[in-house]
N, C-alpha and C positions, 0 to 999 in steps of 0.2 A: 658347775658352780654354785652355790647359794647368795640369793641377793642378797646383799646386805641390810640388816633392817632400816626404818628410816629413821633420820637423823643419825644414819653412822655413812664414815667416809673408809671406800677400801683404800689403802696405801699399798698394798702387795699381795700378793699368792702366792702359797705354797707350789712351787712345781715338782720339789722331788726330796729324795733324805741327800746327804753328802755325808759321808765317810761312814763310819759303824758308832759312833760316838752321840748319836741324837742331831748334829745339826742338818739343814734344811736351804735347798736352793729356793730363791723368791724372785718372781719376776716385781718388779718395783716400780708404784708408779708415783712416787714422792723423790723430793729430793734429799729427806734429811729423816730415816727411818729410825736411829737411835735419839730423836728430840721426844718421842714418845716411851714410857715406859713399859707398858702394856698392849695389848690388842684385844679386841672380842669381849668386852666388858670386865677386861681382868682376866680374863680367863687365860691367857699368855703373857708371860712376864719378857720382855728381852734383855737377854743377859750380854748379847754382842752382837755385830753384825760389821760383814768386812765386804770390800766387792769380791765377786765372782765372773765365771767367763762370760754368760748372759745376765747378770745381775747384781746378785748378793747371796753372800752365805749368812746365816744367823744360829742363834744360838737360845734356846728356849730354857728357863728353867725348870718348866714342868715337861720336857721331853728331855729322855736318859738317854734311848739308845734310835737304831737305825728303825726298828719295826717301829716305834713311838711317831720317829718321824715321818716313814712310808705311809702312816695312816693320816697324816698333815696334809697330805698329796690334796691339791684344790681348794683348800681353804682360803678364805678370805680373810687378810688381815684387817680389822677395820677400827676407828676410832671415831669415837665422839663427832659428829661436826664441829657443834662448840669448842673442844680443845684444840681447833686449828689455828695457827695466826690470823690478826685482823687483816684485813689487806687497806691498801691504797687504792685512790683514785682511779678507776679504769682495770684495776685488778682484779680475778673473779676465776674462781674455782670450776673446772671444768663443770665436778658434780653440781654446782648450783644453776647451771643453763641448764641440766638435761630436764626436759619434760616441760620448758617452759612454754607457755605460749607464746606463738610468733606473730605478732601484725604489721600489718604494710604501714608506710607513712601518714595514709587515709583515716586509719584506726581498722582498716577489715581485718578478719581474721584470715591467717593465713595456714596456719599447722602449729604442729609443735616442735622442739627441736630432741631430734632422735639420739644424735651423736655428737662427739665432738671428737675432729682428727687433728693429726698435726704432720703434716707430711714432709717437714725441714722447714717451709718459709712460712709460719704461723699457723696456729688455728681457723680449720675451718670445720664450718658446722652442716651439718647434716637436717635439714628439714623435711617432714613428712607432712605432707596435705592429708587432709580429712581422705582423699580417695585411694591414700595407701601410696601415691607417687613423691618420690624424694627428691630433692635437689639441694647444693653444695652452694653455700655462701663461705667469701673470708670474714673473719673475726677482725675487721678493720672498722675504723668510723664512718670511711666512705660507704660502706656494706650497713653496717650497724651502728647508727650512731644513736641507740641507747637502750638499755634493759634494766631492769629493777628483780624483784622476787618473785615477781607475776610474770612479766611482760617480756617479750624483745621486739625492737623494733627492724622491721627492714628499710631499707630507702627503697623508695622510687626504682624501678627497674630491676629492681635484683631477685625479684621472685616468676620472671617471667621464662 
């Protein structure tokens, strides 16, 4: 898969064609794709989306047959970051955490946020140290007391 351009957020990825009339199967990473009328800087216009077995089934105005739908396999559906709704206090988009510098409570450098996972009990951050070793920290106030656009702070005792 091609990585999205800077400032773009991936909301879904095409995993294959559905039927013969140009619909596609999607793996979805967002709550509501229908809130966005177009994707990939306006090159794909969403006509409809409905639940599917393993994600969603979508139809785009520009895709009219199975061959065109199949050609989209692996395509990430992106929107501009600034088109997403504003967040409340303590809320975050996973994409905003990725790549943040991670520091300890004393300000010491620890590493960077490499990934955000959710195994059912809440988000877990995977932190990569400069030596390449990784460890995980729950995204809860007692472990991560603060974060902003540039850094994420881990409370003492969580980086051992």
